[in-house]
N, C-alpha and C positions, 0 to 999 in steps of 0.2 A: 234951145236952139240944137237943128242939127248938124251932124258933123260929117265931113266926108270920109266914106265907106268902100270898101270893094268886097264884093258878096262873090263868092265862089262855091259852088255845093255841085260838083261833076257825077255823082254818085248816082248810077240810074236803080230806082227802087221797082222792086218786082213784088207786088203787095197783093195777099188774098188767099183764099181757101186753096189749099192745094199747091201753091206757088212752089214750094220746094222742089217739085217733080220737074220743073223748068229748069234746074240749075246747070246740069252738063250743059246745055243750049247756051246758054249764058257763059260759063268757061269758055266753050269756043270761042263765042261772041267775042271776045275779050283775049283769044290768043295763049289760053293756056292749053300746054301739052303734058306738062310733068307737074302735078300739085301735089302739096302736101296740104293734107286735112288737118286743121288744128281743132281738139276738142277738150272738154274736161271731164265731166261725169261719164262713167259707161252707161248712162240711162239713154244717151243718144245711140248707143249700140244695140242696148237689149230691148229700146223699143223699137227696133227694125228702121228708125230713121236713118241710121248713118248708111245702112244697105240701101234705101230706096235713090240716095243723094250719089253712092259711090259707083252703083251697077253701071246706069246709064253713061258715065262718066268714061267707065273701063269700057263698055260697048262701044264707045265714039274713039274709043282708042286714044284715050287718055289715061295715062298711067298715075296712078293714086297711090301715097303713101299717108302713112297715118300715125298723127301724133296725139295721144290722150294724155289725161292726168292733169291737165292746166288746175289750177286750184284760183277761189277768190283772191284777189290781191295776187297776181300771178306772179311768179318769181322768174329771176333773171337766170336761175340754174335751167329751166325748162326752155327758153330761149334758145340759150347756149346747144342745147339737145336736139333742139330744131335745126338749129344753122348748121352742125355737123350732119344731120342727114340730107339736108336741100345740097350740102357741098357733095356727097357721098353720091346722090341720086340725081344731083343736075337740074332740081328743082327750077321751074320758071315762074310759078304761080302760088301762093298762098289762099286757101280758103277757110275760113273759121266757122265752125258748126256749133253756135252757142250763144253766149252773152258777151260783155266788154271783156270779161276776162280773156276767153278765148280769140277774141277778135286783136285785143291789144298784145298776146303773143306771137300771133300772127303779124301784126304789124311790126313788133321788132325785130322778129325774124327774119321778114322781108328787108330792113334795113340792115341787117348782119350779113344777109349774102349778097346782098347789092355793093357791099363795101366788106368783102372777106379779110382785107387787109388789118382793119380798126377793130377794137374790142367795142361792140354795141353800148356796151355800160356807158360809155364814154357820153352817149348822146344824153342819157338823163340824168348824168352828174353834171351835164352843160359847159364840158370841155371843148367842145366841136360841134357843128353843124352838119347834115346829113347832105351828102351831095345826090345820092341815088335811093331808090327803093323797090323793090319788086311788085308786079301788081297783089292786090288783095282784094278780096271780096268776102261775103259772109252769107249764111244761112240763122237767120235770128232765132233763138229759142227762148230769148229772155228780153224784155221790154225796160231798158233802166238808162244804160252808159252809155245811148248815143252813138257810139264810138262806128256803128254801120255806116255812119255818113259824116262822120268830124275828122278833124285833124290831128286829135288828141292820141294819145297812148300813154298808159301807166303801169309801171312796172315795180316790184319789189324785190329789192338786192335782199335775201333770206340771212346771206352771211352778216350785213350790216344794219338788217331791220331797217332799212332808207327806202321808202315810198317814193319814186320820183316819177314825173310827167315830162314827155318829149311832145311838141305840137311841131307839125310841118303839113304845108299841104300837099305835097308827094306821096304821103301815106295814105290819103282819103281813098276808101274804097271803090272799085269798078263798078260794082254792083251791090246790093243787098236784098237778099229774099227775105221777107217778111210775110209769113203766116201765121195770122194771130192764134191758128188753131193749135200751135206748137208750145204755147204758153200755158194751155189747160192744165197741164198735172203737175206746175209750179206751187211750192209750198206758200201758203199765203205771207209768210215774213219775207220770202224772197221776192213777191209780187208787190209790196208793198214798200218793201225798200227800193225796189224799180222806182217805183212811182214818187218817193221821194227825193231820188238822184235825178228823173227826170225834171219836178218842179226845180230842184236847185239848178240845175243848168241854164236855165232862164232866169231864175231869181239872182244870179251872179251876175248877170247883163242887165239886170231891171234896176237895182240899187247900185245907181254910179250919181256920180255930179258932176260928170261934163257935157252935159248936154243930152238931151233925147229927141226921139221922133215919136210927132203923136201916133202914125201909123203902127209903128213897132213897138209901143207900148199897148195899142190896142189888139196886136196879134199876141204879145205875150201874156196880156191879162186872158183873154180868150182862151189860150194853152193852158193856164195856171187852173181856171175854172173848170175847164172840162177835166182835167187831172185830178182835183180833186173831188169832182162828182163819180168819176169812174172808178177811182179808187176806192170811195166808200161802196159802191155797188158791189166790186168784187171782194171785198173784205166781208160781205154777206151772201155773195152768191159768184164763187169763183168759176162758174161755166159758164157765165154771161158771154157769148164771143164777140158782141158788139162793144161791150166796156174794155175786151181786150185789144180790139181792134183800136179803137180812139185811144187808149195808153199805147201802143207801139206805135202808131203813127205819130203822136206826141214826143215820144221820144226822141224819135229822129229829126222832128223839127227844134226841138229844145237845143239841140246839141252840132247841128249843121251852121249856126251863126244867124240864122235868121230873126232871131228875136234880140239880136245885139246891133242889128244895122242902125248906123248914125249916132249909136249910143255914147261915142268918144272910148270906150273901152270897157271891159267888164270888171269885176270887183275879184272873183276867185279867190279871197282869201279864207271864206268856211272849207273851201275844197283842200286849198295849203293846210289848214288846222287837222283836217279830218287825214289828209295822208299821213302826218304823223302819229296818229291814233290806229292807224289801220297798220304800218310799219310797226309799232311797240308792242299792240295790243292785238291785230289780225281781226280786227270787228267785219262787219258786214260795211260796205261803203255806206250805201243809202241811209241806214240806222246811224252809222256815225255821223253822216251831215245833220241828220236830224236832231242829235244829241248835241249839238255844239251851237246849230244855228240860233235858237234863243236867244243864247248869252251874247253871240256875235251880235244879232240885231239891236239888242239892247244898248250895248257898248258904242255903237256906230249911232243911233237912231237920230242922236239931236245933230250930227253933220249934215242929215239930208232929211230932214223931218218931212217936207212936204212928200217925197217920195213913199214914206213909210206911210202918211195920211192917204196918199192916192192908193196903195195897197190895200189898205185898212176897209175902205170904201170900194173898191173896183173889184178887189177880187175876194175879200174874206168876207164883204157885204154887211160890215157893222155899219151901226148908226152914229152917225159923228158924237164926239162929247164935246165937253165945254169949252177943251182948248185941244189945240192940235197934237201936245204932247201925249193928252188923255186920249186921243183918237189912234194916235200910232200905237201905242200901248194896248188898246183894245182890239187892235189887228195884232199883234204879236202873240198874247193870250190866246187869239182865235185860233191863230198855225197852231200853237201849243195843243189845243185841245182838238183839232184836227188830226195831229200826229197821233195823239193817243185815240184817238176813234178808229184809227186803222192798225193799232198796234206798234208803232212806232213811239220808239223813246224823245224825250225832251232834255234830258241830260244824260251825263256821264254814267249815275247810278242807274237811271232806269237802263243803260244800255248795256249794263253788267260788266262795268268795270270801274277800279275805283284806284287811279295814280297816285303814289305819293306825292309830295311837293317836290322833291327831287325830281321824278319822272315828269311832272309838270314842266320843271324848268328846263329839263333835258329837250323835250318836245318843243318848248319855245325856241331854244336855241339854235335847233335842227331846222324848224320851220324857217326862223329868220334869215339863216344861212343858205337853205331851199330859195328863199326869196330875193335873193341879194341884199340883204337888210332890212329890206321895207316892202310892204306890198299894200294895195286897196285905191277904191276908186270911189267907194263910198266914204272913207276915210283913211288915211295913209298910216297905216299899223307898222309897229316897230315890235322888236323883241319882249321888252315889257307889257306891250298891250298885249301879245299874243299869249304870255303868261297869264295876264290878267284874265280874258277871256276863258282859258280852261279852267283856271280857278272859279270862275263863276260858273261854268258848266257841270263843278263837279255835283 
């Protein structure tokens, strides 16, 4: 049964070879005059990419200020640093150059500058809702998070080890410059972690129990098959431009809400479980998702068995078993085989972490608290369920 929905995806996409050279024109189009450019690795500076973006803006009379050093699982401390720069320089536009960490940091800074009288962490602690946000845009260098066209933002409080999300349409970027060439130098682990993240954004919307639309399912399944195919190509041939283009476009489509239209709401428990792992152990996000998903899948499978059967056949291409339960398990095992084929983990041991039972309990308690006590569309999960999934994932 199709559910009512509102689809809102205002981000203008500028896609293709050399697209980053058009950045200045798009900043002008969206009325940026004093820009804070947010980035992570110095690689974007040493490669000359930053200069190729900033020089045309300055030539056009746009003031540019740089904030580097954003780390994976980006910190609230860097957000506060950016807010201070923005206040001092009168920044009116945020431009992220990088992947999800840089974009999420830029979004959080944009929230903070728009409402300087409040502590921006209150949004992530869910103590209030944002009323305003400065305009944000990005030049994407990593295909993964989908933050370049989504309403989501994830920040870690490094003092408390809490990794929290905040979603609001007012932070959707004005434009996203997407040149697949900029991802060619990424290490394989980052590329494949990104592919796992892209798939999970669609799978979180796919494995639900509140109704679905046939067309949305077909789009989601095609996206997942495309990522599986091209992730395996890039694992063997990292210089393949066409595969990188497919993955980059899939990243945006996976998280701009298209693959959730009409499904009655996504699940997103796997993301919440990983956020606790990321906060406590600072693991790579996509790899963390891959490590916990098989355990989540087996824990909830019986509750939405037809969805897992459909996924096994339509996405993983398995032959149906004697029973639906057997078919679903074959699909989960096929997914584990895929993860391993691209160097991704399927449990915490393969991820390289070994939480104690006390740490598992602490993550489950924190996860439940972050979810307001319970969460899930495939199956509503509570703290004890979350602990059981963590334990299965060891």
